[in-house]
C-alpha positions in Angstrom: -5.2 9.5 -19.2 -6.4 8.3 -15.7 -3.6 10.1 -13.6 -3.3 14.0 -14.1 0.3 15.5 -13.2 -0.7 17.4 -9.9 -3.5 15.8 -9.3 -4.4 13.9 -5.7 -5.4 10.5 -5.4 -6.4 8.0 -2.6 -5.2 4.2 -2.8 -8.1 2.5 -1.0 -6.6 -0.9 -0.8 -3.7 -3.0 0.9 -1.2 -3.5 -1.3 2.5 -5.8 -1.5 5.3 -3.2 -3.0 8.7 -4.0 -3.3 11.5 -1.7 -2.6 13.8 -3.4 -4.9 13.3 -2.6 -8.8 15.5 -5.9 -9.7 12.1 -7.7 -9.1 10.4 -6.6 -11.7 12.7 -8.6 -13.7 10.8 -11.4 -13.1 7.7 -12.0 -15.6 5.6 -12.3 -12.7 5.4 -8.9 -11.5 5.9 -6.6 -14.6 6.6 -8.9 -17.4 7.6 -7.6 -21.2 4.7 -7.4 -23.3 1.3 -6.3 -23.5 0.2 -3.2 -21.8 1.5 -2.9 -18.3 1.5 -0.1 -15.3 4.4 0.8 -13.1 3.8 3.2 -10.2 6.8 4.2 -8.5 6.1 5.7 -5.0 7.5 8.0 -2.8 5.8 7.0 0.6 6.7 7.4 4.2 3.7 5.0 5.8 4.6 2.0 4.2 5.2 -0.8 6.7 8.6 -3.1 5.8 7.5 -6.5 5.8 10.2 -8.6 5.1 10.5 -10.0 8.1 7.3 -11.5 7.7 6.8 -12.4 3.9 7.7 -15.7 2.5 10.1 -14.0 -0.1 12.1 -11.8 2.1 14.5 -11.2 -1.0 11.7 -9.3 -2.5 12.3 -5.9 -0.2 8.6 -6.3 0.6 6.4 -3.2 2.1 2.9 -3.1 2.9 1.2 -0.3 1.2 -1.8 1.0 3.8 -5.3 1.6 2.8 -6.4 5.4 2.2 -2.7 6.5 1.8 -3.3 9.7 -0.3 -0.4 10.6 -3.2 0.0 13.6 -5.6 0.6 12.6 -9.1 4.0 13.6 -9.8 4.5 12.9 -13.3 3.7 9.8 -16.4 5.5 8.2 -18.6 4.2 6.3 -21.5 6.8 4.5 -23.7 4.9 2.0 -26.1 3.2 -0.4 -23.4 4.8 0.4 -20.4 3.0 3.2 -18.2 4.9 4.6 -15.2 3.3 6.6 -12.7 5.3 8.7 -10.2 3.2 9.6 -7.3 4.5 10.8 -4.0 2.3 10.6 -0.5 0.7 13.3 0.9 -1.2 14.3 4.4 -5.0 14.1 3.8 -6.7 17.3 5.7 -8.8 15.1 7.8 -8.6 11.2 8.4 -9.9 8.8 5.9 -10.3 5.8 8.2 -11.8 6.1 11.2 -10.5 3.4 13.5 -12.9 0.7 14.7 -14.4 0.8 18.3 -12.8 -1.7 20.2 -15.3 -3.5 23.1 -14.0 -5.4 25.9 -16.3 -7.5 27.9 -15.8 -7.2 31.8 -13.9 -10.1 33.3 -16.5 -12.9 34.6 -16.0 -13.4 38.6 -17.4 -16.7 39.3 -19.2 -16.7 42.6 -18.9 -19.7 44.8 -22.4 -20.9 46.1 -22.3 -19.9 50.0 -22.4 -22.8 52.7 
């Protein structure tokens, strides 16, 4: 009910995701009982973090904060809800860069004799 086909949404948080569907066999991720939601993403800006992950076999990618998506479709199978999203470009930047302030170098002066 929350995700409507054709709707544009913004994913505001950083999220750990996987490109390997077999990872979902683990009860730790999707499970087999109760209400569950799985997002399938067509995403261009996610960053591959396998080389930095404690679990490189999980094919982990990091979804950037403030990523905009269009809802492509939804499927409700018993207690499993599948939401299909496709990344889109927002009309303007959703995050502002943090200004970097650089302090001037310290030049010690020696007392003159």
